[in-house]
DOMARVO-690678 format. One record per residue (C-alpha): residue number from 1; residue in one letter; x, y, z. Coordinates in steps of 0.1 Angstrom, whole numbers, m for minus. Example, Ala and Ser with C-alpha at 12.3 -4.5 7.8 and 13.67 -1.06 7.14 Angstrom:
[1; 'A'; [123; m45; 78]];
[2; 'S'; [137; m11; 71]];
# end
This chain:
[1; 'M'; [871; 696; 1348]];
[2; 'R'; [906; 716; 1358]];
[3; 'F'; [920; 741; 1337]];
[4; 'V'; [942; 734; 1307]];
[5; 'P'; [968; 754; 1292]];
[6; 'L'; [953; 781; 1267]];
[7; 'R'; [981; 768; 1240]];
[8; 'Q'; [963; 734; 1243]];
[9; 'L'; [929; 751; 1233]];
[10; 'L'; [947; 775; 1208]];
[11; 'E'; [964; 748; 1188]];
[12; 'R'; [936; 728; 1177]];
[13; 'A'; [914; 760; 1167]];
[14; 'A'; [943; 771; 1144]];
[15; 'T'; [947; 737; 1128]];
[16; 'E'; [909; 731; 1126]];
[17; 'G'; [899; 765; 1118]];
[18; 'Y'; [875; 777; 1142]];
[19; 'A'; [883; 806; 1178]];
[20; 'V'; [882; 798; 1211]];
[21; 'P'; [861; 829; 1225]];
[22; 'S'; [877; 843; 1257]];
[23; 'F'; [852; 862; 1280]];
[24; 'C'; [857; 889; 1305]];
[25; 'V'; [846; 873; 1338]];
[26; 'W'; [843; 894; 1373]];
[27; 'N'; [825; 871; 1396]];
[28; 'A'; [813; 838; 1406]];
[29; 'E'; [777; 846; 1387]];
[30; 'S'; [796; 857; 1352]];
[31; 'M'; [819; 829; 1356]];
[32; 'E'; [788; 805; 1359]];
[33; 'V'; [771; 818; 1330]];
[34; 'A'; [802; 810; 1310]];
[35; 'L'; [809; 779; 1320]];
[36; 'R'; [774; 767; 1316]];
[37; 'V'; [765; 780; 1280]];
[38; 'A'; [802; 763; 1273]];
[39; 'A'; [792; 730; 1287]];
[40; 'R'; [757; 730; 1270]];
[41; 'L'; [772; 737; 1237]];
[42; 'K'; [802; 717; 1241]];
[43; 'A'; [821; 742; 1234]];
[44; 'P'; [862; 751; 1244]];
[45; 'V'; [867; 786; 1264]];
[46; 'V'; [885; 811; 1281]];
[47; 'L'; [877; 825; 1311]];
[48; 'M'; [897; 855; 1316]];
[49; 'N'; [902; 889; 1342]];
[50; 'G'; [927; 911; 1345]];
[51; 'E'; [937; 939; 1370]];
[52; 'A'; [904; 959; 1369]];
[53; 'E'; [884; 929; 1380]];
[54; 'F'; [913; 924; 1409]];
[55; 'G'; [895; 950; 1427]];
[56; 'L'; [866; 926; 1433]];
[57; 'L'; [886; 897; 1441]];
[58; 'A'; [923; 894; 1444]];
[59; 'P'; [937; 869; 1418]];
[60; 'R'; [941; 842; 1444]];
[61; 'D'; [907; 841; 1454]];
[62; 'M'; [898; 850; 1415]];
[63; 'G'; [911; 817; 1406]];
[64; 'A'; [898; 795; 1435]];
[65; 'V'; [863; 807; 1428]];
[66; 'A'; [868; 795; 1392]];
[67; 'R'; [881; 762; 1402]];
[68; 'A'; [854; 756; 1422]];
[69; 'L'; [828; 762; 1396]];
[70; 'A'; [846; 746; 1370]];
[71; 'G'; [844; 713; 1388]];
[72; 'R'; [806; 715; 1383]];
[73; 'F'; [808; 713; 1342]];
[74; 'Q'; [823; 691; 1318]];
[75; 'V'; [836; 714; 1295]];
[76; 'T'; [874; 724; 1280]];
[77; 'A'; [887; 759; 1296]];
[78; 'A'; [918; 777; 1305]];
[79; 'L'; [919; 804; 1334]];
[80; 'H'; [938; 836; 1317]];
[81; 'L'; [952; 867; 1331]];
[82; 'D'; [944; 896; 1306]];
[83; 'H'; [965; 926; 1299]];
[84; 'G'; [988; 919; 1330]];
[85; 'S'; [1007; 951; 1333]];
[86; 'S'; [1037; 939; 1353]];
[87; 'L'; [1064; 907; 1360]];
[88; 'A'; [1045; 906; 1395]];
[89; 'V'; [1008; 904; 1388]];
[90; 'A'; [1017; 877; 1362]];
[91; 'E'; [1038; 856; 1387]];
[92; 'E'; [1010; 864; 1412]];
[93; 'C'; [984; 845; 1387]];
[94; 'L'; [1005; 817; 1382]];
[95; 'A'; [1004; 810; 1421]];
[96; 'A'; [971; 809; 1416]];
[97; 'G'; [967; 785; 1395]];
[98; 'Y'; [961; 805; 1363]];
[99; 'T'; [970; 783; 1334]];
[100; 'S'; [979; 810; 1310]];
[101; 'V'; [990; 851; 1315]];
[102; 'M'; [993; 876; 1294]];
[103; 'L'; [1018; 907; 1295]];
[104; 'D'; [1013; 937; 1282]];
[105; 'Y'; [1043; 956; 1275]];
[106; 'S'; [1028; 966; 1238]];
[107; 'A'; [1033; 1004; 1248]];
[108; 'R'; [1071; 1001; 1254]];
[109; 'P'; [1103; 995; 1232]];
[110; 'F'; [1105; 962; 1213]];
[111; 'A'; [1135; 954; 1233]];
[112; 'E'; [1117; 957; 1271]];
[113; 'N'; [1088; 941; 1256]];
[114; 'A'; [1105; 908; 1244]];
[115; 'E'; [1128; 908; 1278]];
[116; 'A'; [1097; 908; 1298]];
[117; 'L'; [1081; 880; 1278]];
[118; 'R'; [1109; 861; 1282]];
[119; 'Q'; [1114; 860; 1318]];
[120; 'V'; [1073; 853; 1319]];
[121; 'V'; [1080; 826; 1298]];
[122; 'A'; [1106; 812; 1320]];
[123; 'L'; [1078; 814; 1353]];
[124; 'A'; [1050; 799; 1332]];
[125; 'H'; [1062; 772; 1312]];
[126; 'P'; [1077; 752; 1337]];
[127; 'R'; [1039; 755; 1357]];
[128; 'G'; [1028; 742; 1323]];
[129; 'A'; [1009; 773; 1319]];
[130; 'S'; [1011; 793; 1285]];
[131; 'V'; [1017; 832; 1277]];
[132; 'E'; [1003; 855; 1254]];
[133; 'G'; [1021; 890; 1242]];
[134; 'E'; [1012; 916; 1223]];
[135; 'L'; [1031; 941; 1197]];
[136; 'G'; [1015; 967; 1182]];
[137; 'M'; [989; 986; 1204]];
[138; 'I'; [949; 978; 1203]];
[139; 'G'; [936; 1013; 1212]];
[140; 'R'; [901; 1017; 1225]];
[141; 'A'; [868; 1021; 1207]];
[142; 'D'; [849; 1037; 1234]];
[143; 'Q'; [853; 1056; 1268]];
[144; 'D'; [837; 1030; 1293]];
[145; 'T'; [867; 1005; 1287]];
[146; 'V'; [894; 996; 1305]];
[147; 'E'; [917; 979; 1284]];
[148; 'G'; [939; 993; 1256]];
[149; 'K'; [961; 1024; 1248]];
[150; 'G'; [954; 1053; 1235]];
[151; 'P'; [964; 1055; 1206]];
[152; 'T'; [967; 1026; 1179]];
[153; 'S'; [997; 1012; 1160]];
[154; 'L'; [997; 984; 1136]];
[155; 'T'; [1012; 950; 1141]];
[156; 'D'; [1043; 945; 1120]];
[157; 'P'; [1048; 910; 1109]];
[158; 'E'; [1087; 909; 1107]];
[159; 'M'; [1090; 922; 1143]];
[160; 'A'; [1059; 898; 1149]];
[161; 'A'; [1084; 867; 1139]];
[162; 'A'; [1114; 883; 1159]];
[163; 'L'; [1091; 889; 1192]];
[164; 'V'; [1082; 847; 1189]];
[165; 'E'; [1115; 837; 1180]];
[166; 'Q'; [1132; 857; 1209]];
[167; 'T'; [1103; 849; 1237]];
[168; 'G'; [1089; 815; 1231]];
[169; 'I'; [1053; 833; 1233]];
[170; 'D'; [1023; 806; 1229]];
[171; 'A'; [1000; 833; 1217]];
[172; 'L'; [1001; 870; 1200]];
[173; 'A'; [974; 897; 1199]];
[174; 'V'; [977; 918; 1171]];
[175; 'S'; [964; 952; 1163]];
[176; 'I'; [950; 952; 1125]];
[177; 'G'; [926; 979; 1130]];
[178; 'N'; [903; 960; 1158]];
[179; 'A'; [898; 980; 1191]];
[180; 'H'; [885; 974; 1225]];
[181; 'G'; [849; 982; 1232]];
[182; 'L'; [819; 992; 1215]];
[183; 'Y'; [826; 1005; 1183]];
[184; 'T'; [812; 1035; 1166]];
[185; 'T'; [817; 1028; 1133]];
[186; 'L'; [825; 993; 1120]];
[187; 'P'; [863; 987; 1124]];
[188; 'Q'; [882; 984; 1092]];
[189; 'L'; [905; 952; 1095]];
[190; 'D'; [939; 951; 1077]];
[191; 'F'; [933; 913; 1063]];
[192; 'A'; [966; 915; 1041]];
[193; 'R'; [986; 924; 1071]];
[194; 'L'; [968; 895; 1091]];
[195; 'A'; [975; 870; 1063]];
[196; 'E'; [1013; 881; 1066]];
[197; 'L'; [1012; 879; 1104]];
[198; 'K'; [999; 845; 1102]];
[199; 'T'; [1029; 834; 1081]];
[200; 'A'; [1056; 852; 1099]];
[201; 'A'; [1043; 844; 1131]];
[202; 'R'; [1032; 807; 1131]];
[203; 'I'; [1017; 804; 1165]];
[204; 'P'; [982; 811; 1170]];
[205; 'L'; [972; 848; 1166]];
[206; 'V'; [942; 868; 1191]];
[207; 'L'; [921; 894; 1185]];
[208; 'H'; [914; 916; 1207]];
[209; 'G'; [882; 941; 1206]];
[210; 'G'; [858; 910; 1195]];
[211; 'S'; [824; 930; 1209]];
[212; 'G'; [803; 943; 1175]];
[213; 'T'; [831; 926; 1150]];
[214; 'P'; [809; 917; 1117]];
[215; 'E'; [807; 879; 1115]];
[216; 'A'; [815; 881; 1076]];
[217; 'D'; [847; 895; 1091]];
[218; 'L'; [850; 876; 1122]];
[219; 'R'; [849; 842; 1100]];
[220; 'R'; [876; 858; 1074]];
[221; 'A'; [900; 868; 1105]];
[222; 'I'; [894; 833; 1121]];
[223; 'A'; [904; 816; 1086]];
[224; 'L'; [934; 839; 1087]];
[225; 'G'; [949; 830; 1118]];
[226; 'I'; [928; 842; 1146]];
[227; 'A'; [924; 814; 1172]];
[228; 'K'; [910; 834; 1202]];
[229; 'V'; [887; 863; 1204]];
[230; 'N'; [886; 885; 1234]];
[231; 'V'; [848; 897; 1241]];
[232; 'A'; [838; 919; 1268]];
[233; 'S'; [820; 946; 1263]];
[234; 'E'; [788; 935; 1243]];
[235; 'Y'; [777; 914; 1275]];
[236; 'V'; [788; 940; 1302]];
[237; 'A'; [767; 967; 1285]];
[238; 'A'; [736; 942; 1283]];
[239; 'V'; [740; 937; 1322]];
[240; 'R'; [746; 977; 1328]];
[241; 'Q'; [717; 982; 1309]];
[242; 'S'; [694; 955; 1325]];
[243; 'L'; [705; 972; 1363]];
[244; 'L'; [695; 1005; 1350]];
[245; 'E'; [663; 992; 1336]];
[246; 'Q'; [654; 978; 1370]];
[247; 'W'; [664; 1008; 1394]];
[248; 'N'; [653; 1033; 1372]];
[249; 'A'; [616; 1015; 1372]];
[250; 'G'; [620; 1010; 1409]];
[251; 'K'; [623; 975; 1406]];
[252; 'N'; [642; 948; 1421]];
[253; 'L'; [666; 977; 1443]];
[254; 'W'; [678; 946; 1464]];
[255; 'T'; [711; 945; 1446]];
[256; 'P'; [713; 904; 1443]];
[257; 'I'; [678; 899; 1427]];
[258; 'A'; [684; 926; 1405]];
[259; 'Q'; [718; 909; 1400]];
[260; 'A'; [702; 876; 1389]];
[261; 'V'; [678; 893; 1368]];
[262; 'A'; [708; 909; 1348]];
[263; 'M'; [731; 880; 1342]];
[264; 'Q'; [703; 865; 1325]];
[265; 'A'; [713; 890; 1294]];
[266; 'M'; [746; 876; 1297]];
[267; 'A'; [734; 841; 1286]];
[268; 'P'; [726; 848; 1244]];
[269; 'I'; [754; 869; 1238]];
[270; 'I'; [778; 841; 1248]];
[271; 'E'; [759; 818; 1228]];
[272; 'K'; [760; 841; 1199]];
[273; 'W'; [799; 840; 1201]];
[274; 'F'; [801; 801; 1200]];
[275; 'L'; [783; 799; 1170]];
[276; 'M'; [803; 829; 1153]];
[277; 'T'; [837; 817; 1159]];
[278; 'G'; [828; 782; 1154]];
[279; 'A'; [837; 769; 1188]];
[280; 'A'; [802; 751; 1196]];
[281; 'G'; [810; 714; 1195]];
[282; 'R'; [847; 713; 1195]];
[283; 'A'; [850; 707; 1231]];
# end
């Protein structure tokens, strides 16, 4: 299997009324779990990583590992840069074979955000890669999460329409009351705003901070234009908890053994997200 552009996955999802889960992966083991479950469920999937994960492997090496593993599975997948902070990082990922990049200038003025996205589109589209932008700022629900800004600002539909028109991006991450991390209280998603954004943007929309979203809210958001759902904190917490329990009990002090046990906690959570988003059986 070869990675395909994100746009190819999301356009079908938006047309047929489901969403593609996008899972944060940080090593070969986490990639293998996501791809294996996707193949078993015949589901499309997005493997994503960002600059926090590049402390383990640089984009060149992360991309090489992902491609080596993907060749073992019959699955439709994209390889995505999440929350890229600069044009240089986006270009590095494109050179490494990523089929989608996100540039997150959502905390900057609209004109600066739009100009940077135009430049990324000019780099990505000739390579056949897709671009995700963000408008409005998606905050954090907890203190453990890397992604997201401090204050949250909701996405304005008129500005969303202008951003899409001016940049040619393929997907738009929106802020509608969602947040990165594990929610301490249930999110209050602004579905009326989401309906306006779907009409205004006319491209697939992305929900960041999927972890902990109630299933009923998730399905309603998908019906209103969400075609990609980012998930990480839910299974990262399960892996972390497994490692802590093992080591606190004095078990599996040889790290590779402990990690192999901990990775087993990922699979059922990833499977749940394929089922909740309606992606199972769509590959």
